[in-house]
C-alpha positions as CSV (number, residue, x, y, z in Angstrom):
1,X,0.0,0.0,0.0
2,X,2.9,2.4,0.6
3,X,3.3,3.2,-3.1
4,X,-0.2,4.6,-3.4
5,X,-2.2,7.3,-1.7
6,X,-4.7,5.5,0.5
7,X,-6.8,7.1,3.2
8,X,-5.2,6.0,6.5
9,X,-8.3,4.3,8.0
10,X,-8.8,2.3,4.8
11,X,-5.1,1.4,4.6
12,X,-5.1,0.1,8.2
13,X,-8.2,-1.9,7.5
14,X,-6.9,-3.3,4.2
15,X,-3.6,-4.3,5.8
16,X,-5.4,-6.0,8.7
17,X,-7.6,-7.9,6.2
18,X,-4.5,-9.0,4.3
19,X,-2.8,-10.3,7.5
20,X,-6.0,-12.0,8.8
21,X,-6.9,-13.6,5.5
22,X,-3.4,-14.8,4.8
23,X,-3.2,-16.3,8.3
24,X,-6.5,-18.1,7.7
25,X,-5.3,-19.4,4.3
26,X,-2.1,-20.6,5.8
27,X,-4.0,-22.5,8.4
28,X,-6.6,-24.0,6.0
29,X,-4.4,-24.9,3.0
30,X,-2.7,-28.3,3.1
31,X,1.0,-28.4,3.7
32,X,3.4,-29.7,0.9
33,X,4.1,-33.2,2.1
34,X,4.0,-36.6,0.5
35,X,3.9,-37.4,-3.2
36,X,1.4,-34.6,-4.0
37,X,3.7,-31.9,-2.5
38,X,4.4,-30.2,-5.9
39,X,0.8,-29.2,-6.6
40,X,0.4,-27.9,-3.0
41,X,3.6,-25.9,-3.4
42,X,2.2,-24.4,-6.5
43,X,-1.1,-23.6,-4.8
44,X,0.7,-21.8,-2.0
45,X,3.0,-20.0,-4.4
46,X,0.0,-18.6,-6.2
47,X,-2.0,-17.6,-3.2
48,X,0.8,-16.0,-1.2
49,X,2.3,-14.1,-4.1
50,X,0.8,-10.8,-2.9
51,X,-2.3,-8.9,-3.8
52,X,-4.6,-6.4,-2.2
53,X,-7.2,-9.0,-1.2
54,X,-10.0,-6.6,-2.1
55,X,-12.6,-9.4,-2.6
56,X,-12.0,-10.9,0.9
57,X,-12.1,-7.4,2.3
58,X,-15.6,-7.0,0.9
59,X,-16.6,-10.2,2.7
60,X,-15.2,-9.1,6.0
61,X,-16.7,-5.6,5.8
62,X,-20.2,-6.7,4.7
63,X,-20.3,-9.4,7.3
64,X,-19.6,-6.8,10.0
65,X,-22.6,-4.9,8.9
66,X,-24.7,-7.8,10.2
67,X,-22.7,-8.8,13.3
68,X,-21.3,-12.0,11.7
69,X,-18.6,-13.7,13.7
70,X,-15.1,-13.0,12.5
71,X,-14.1,-16.7,12.0
72,X,-17.1,-17.4,9.7
73,X,-16.3,-14.3,7.7
74,X,-12.6,-15.1,7.4
75,X,-13.3,-18.6,6.1
76,X,-15.6,-17.3,3.4
77,X,-13.1,-14.6,2.6
78,X,-10.3,-17.2,2.3
79,X,-12.5,-19.3,0.0
80,X,-13.2,-16.4,-2.3
81,X,-9.5,-15.5,-2.5
82,X,-8.8,-19.1,-3.5
83,X,-11.2,-18.9,-6.3
84,X,-9.9,-15.6,-7.5
85,X,-6.4,-16.9,-7.4
86,X,-7.3,-20.0,-9.3
87,X,-8.8,-17.8,-12.0
88,X,-5.6,-15.8,-12.3
89,X,-3.5,-19.0,-12.5
90,X,-5.6,-20.2,-15.4
91,X,-5.9,-16.8,-17.0
92,X,-2.1,-16.5,-17.2
93,X,-1.7,-19.8,-19.1
94,X,-0.4,-19.8,-22.7
95,X,-3.8,-21.0,-23.9
96,X,-5.4,-17.9,-22.4
97,X,-3.5,-14.6,-21.9
98,X,0.0,-16.1,-21.9
99,X,1.4,-13.9,-19.2
100,X,4.9,-14.3,-17.6
101,X,4.4,-12.0,-14.6
102,X,1.7,-11.8,-12.0
103,X,1.8,-9.7,-8.8
104,X,5.5,-8.9,-9.7
105,X,6.5,-12.5,-9.7
106,X,6.8,-15.3,-12.4
107,X,3.4,-16.8,-13.1
108,X,2.7,-20.3,-11.8
109,X,3.2,-22.0,-15.2
110,X,6.6,-20.2,-15.5
111,X,7.7,-21.0,-11.9
112,X,6.5,-24.7,-12.2
113,X,5.1,-25.9,-15.5
114,X,1.8,-25.7,-17.4
115,X,0.3,-29.0,-16.2
116,X,1.1,-28.1,-12.5
117,X,-0.5,-24.7,-13.0
118,X,-3.7,-26.3,-14.3
119,X,-3.8,-28.7,-11.4
120,X,-3.0,-26.0,-8.8
121,X,-5.9,-23.9,-10.2
122,X,-8.2,-26.9,-10.1
123,X,-7.2,-27.6,-6.5
124,X,-7.7,-24.0,-5.3
125,X,-11.2,-24.0,-6.8
126,X,-12.2,-27.3,-5.1
127,X,-10.5,-26.2,-1.8
128,X,-12.8,-23.1,-1.7
129,X,-15.9,-25.3,-1.8
130,X,-14.5,-27.6,0.9
131,X,-14.0,-24.6,3.2
132,X,-17.4,-23.1,2.6
133,X,-19.2,-26.4,3.0
134,X,-17.5,-27.1,6.4
135,X,-19.7,-26.7,9.5
136,X,-17.1,-24.3,11.0
137,X,-18.0,-21.8,8.3
138,X,-21.6,-21.4,9.7
139,X,-23.7,-23.5,12.1
140,X,-26.8,-23.3,9.8
141,X,-26.5,-25.8,6.9
142,X,-29.0,-23.6,4.9
143,X,-26.6,-20.7,5.1
144,X,-23.7,-22.9,3.9
145,X,-25.8,-24.2,1.0
146,X,-26.8,-20.6,0.0
147,X,-23.1,-19.6,0.1
148,X,-22.1,-22.6,-2.1
149,X,-24.9,-21.8,-4.6
150,X,-23.9,-18.1,-4.7
151,X,-20.2,-18.6,-5.2
152,X,-20.8,-21.4,-7.8
153,X,-23.0,-18.9,-9.8
154,X,-20.4,-16.2,-9.5
155,X,-17.6,-18.5,-10.6
156,X,-19.3,-20.5,-13.4
157,X,-20.6,-20.1,-16.9
158,X,-23.0,-17.3,-15.9
159,X,-20.3,-15.6,-14.0
160,X,-16.5,-15.4,-14.1
161,X,-16.0,-18.3,-16.5
162,X,-18.6,-17.0,-18.9
163,X,-16.9,-13.6,-18.9
164,X,-13.6,-15.2,-19.8
165,X,-15.3,-17.1,-22.6
166,X,-16.7,-13.9,-24.0
167,X,-13.3,-12.3,-23.9
168,X,-11.6,-15.2,-25.6
169,X,-14.3,-15.5,-28.2
170,X,-14.1,-11.9,-29.1
171,X,-10.3,-12.1,-29.4
172,X,-10.3,-15.2,-31.5
173,X,-12.9,-13.8,-33.9
174,X,-11.2,-10.4,-34.0
175,X,-14.6,-8.8,-33.3
176,X,-14.5,-5.7,-31.3
177,X,-17.2,-5.5,-28.6
178,X,-19.3,-2.4,-28.2
179,X,-19.8,-0.7,-24.9
180,X,-22.7,-3.0,-23.9
181,X,-20.6,-6.0,-24.8
182,X,-17.6,-4.8,-22.8
183,X,-19.9,-4.0,-19.8
184,X,-21.5,-7.5,-20.0
185,X,-18.0,-9.2,-20.2
186,X,-16.7,-7.3,-17.2
187,X,-19.8,-7.8,-15.1
188,X,-19.2,-11.5,-15.4
189,X,-15.4,-11.8,-15.6
190,X,-14.5,-9.3,-12.9
191,X,-17.8,-8.2,-11.3
192,X,-19.3,-11.5,-10.4
193,X,-16.7,-12.4,-7.7
194,X,-16.8,-8.8,-6.4
195,X,-20.5,-9.1,-6.2
196,X,-20.2,-12.3,-4.3
197,X,-17.9,-10.6,-1.8
198,X,-20.7,-8.2,-1.0
199,X,-23.5,-10.8,-1.1
200,X,-21.6,-13.1,1.2
201,X,-21.9,-10.8,4.2
202,X,-25.7,-10.7,3.8
203,X,-26.0,-14.4,3.4
204,X,-23.9,-15.1,6.5
205,X,-25.9,-12.5,8.5
206,X,-29.3,-13.7,7.2
207,X,-29.9,-10.1,6.1
208,X,-33.3,-8.7,5.0
209,X,-33.8,-8.3,1.3
210,X,-33.5,-4.4,1.2
211,X,-30.1,-4.6,2.7
212,X,-29.0,-7.3,0.3
213,X,-30.2,-5.3,-2.7
214,X,-28.3,-2.2,-1.5
215,X,-25.1,-4.3,-1.3
216,X,-25.8,-5.8,-4.7
217,X,-26.2,-2.4,-6.3
218,X,-22.9,-1.2,-4.6
219,X,-21.1,-4.3,-5.9
220,X,-22.4,-3.7,-9.4
221,X,-21.0,-0.1,-9.6
222,X,-17.8,-0.9,-7.7
223,X,-17.1,-3.8,-10.0
224,X,-17.4,-1.8,-13.1
225,X,-15.4,1.1,-11.7
226,X,-12.7,-1.4,-10.7
227,X,-12.4,-2.7,-14.3
228,X,-12.3,0.8,-15.8
229,X,-9.5,1.6,-13.5
230,X,-7.7,-1.6,-14.6
231,X,-8.1,-0.6,-18.2
232,X,-6.7,2.8,-17.4
233,X,-3.7,1.2,-15.6
234,X,-3.1,-0.9,-18.7
235,X,-2.9,2.3,-20.8
236,X,-1.2,4.7,-18.4
237,X,0.3,2.5,-15.7
238,X,3.8,1.5,-14.7
239,X,4.6,-2.3,-14.8
240,X,6.6,-2.1,-11.6
241,X,3.7,-0.6,-9.7
242,X,1.1,-2.7,-11.5
243,X,3.0,-5.9,-10.8
244,X,2.2,-7.2,-14.3
245,X,2.7,-6.3,-17.9
246,X,0.9,-3.1,-19.1
247,X,-0.1,-2.1,-22.6
248,X,-1.2,-5.6,-23.6
249,X,-4.8,-4.8,-24.4
250,X,-3.8,-2.2,-26.9
251,X,-1.1,-4.4,-28.4
252,X,-3.6,-7.2,-28.9
253,X,-6.3,-4.8,-30.3
254,X,-8.7,-5.7,-27.6
255,X,-11.8,-3.5,-27.0
256,X,-11.8,-2.0,-23.5
257,X,-13.6,0.8,-21.7
258,X,-10.7,3.0,-22.5
259,X,-10.5,2.1,-26.2
260,X,-14.3,2.9,-26.6
261,X,-14.7,5.9,-24.3
262,X,-11.2,7.4,-24.4
263,X,-9.1,8.1,-21.3
264,X,-10.9,11.2,-20.0
265,X,-14.4,9.8,-20.4
266,X,-13.4,6.5,-18.9
267,X,-12.0,8.2,-15.9
268,X,-15.1,10.3,-15.5
269,X,-17.3,7.1,-15.8
270,X,-15.2,5.4,-13.1
271,X,-15.7,8.3,-10.8
272,X,-19.4,8.5,-11.5
273,X,-19.7,4.8,-10.7
274,X,-17.8,5.2,-7.5
275,X,-20.1,8.0,-6.4
276,X,-23.2,5.9,-7.2
277,X,-21.8,3.0,-5.3
278,X,-21.4,5.1,-2.2
279,X,-24.9,6.4,-2.5
280,X,-26.2,2.8,-2.4
281,X,-24.8,2.5,1.2
282,X,-27.0,5.1,2.7
283,X,-29.0,2.3,4.2
284,X,-26.1,1.5,6.6
285,X,-25.1,5.0,7.8
286,X,-21.6,5.3,9.1
287,X,-21.2,1.5,9.6
288,X,-20.3,1.4,5.9
289,X,-17.7,4.2,5.9
290,X,-14.8,1.8,4.9
291,X,-16.8,0.5,2.0
292,X,-17.3,4.1,0.9
293,X,-13.6,4.8,1.1
294,X,-13.0,1.6,-0.8
295,X,-15.1,2.9,-3.7
296,X,-12.9,5.9,-3.9
297,X,-9.7,3.9,-3.7
298,X,-10.8,1.5,-6.5
299,X,-10.7,4.4,-9.0
300,X,-7.6,6.1,-7.7
301,X,-5.3,3.1,-7.4
302,X,-2.2,2.6,-9.5
303,X,-2.0,-1.2,-9.3
């Protein structure tokens, strides 16, 4: 966080979330022993390679709105980060984006090999469901089932995987998506897991429907703002700060929010979405102040 301008209260909360989630992941992930040690080493390499842990942060903050116990929230946060990390491991593969660098370090298929990277991603995905389904995540089996269903939707063909397919299909057919197409792609590829991060707190806390709808609307706007900021970083960013290669979208001729809207309009759109996101939190008064600060941070970040 030190390389970016982050409001102190948010920086403290983000840093605490990183420490708490990584401690939980270290406890829950298997240790690299026996004949399967290599795939476990790759899982741990991927998940402890850094990152801001924004999606787990959303779980922890929304869970606090409803008085959810910290251990329950941390387990769901860890599971969500495992799924996000699996998606990055697979996204970096030569058959997808073919990236050599992730979070400032060699990608998993470069550090190990392609087959190990595929298996490590598979293992992280299934690990997430094992964690959520465990009775220590929540005493109520209905809550656990609701969490499993929600994260499956967010991860699958009508969520993150579907968004990745739209992205690959557009690239292979060399067909530029319009603004509606880009928005749909990013709502699935990036926004679906962000939305689950907000939805999870309401599920854990058995929240009333109006509160859940407010969080869903917040997640929708923050997710799009996050992706527009990512597109801006790819155009204007520094690879050392971003922790990954920049300029790849333009080089590949991919349609992005920036390529369609231009830099200035894209930046204005991201700010408008962040402001809308904050307005959706009026239901929660000052209990949601960190979520409001996060909406601002999402559009101001450099990595």
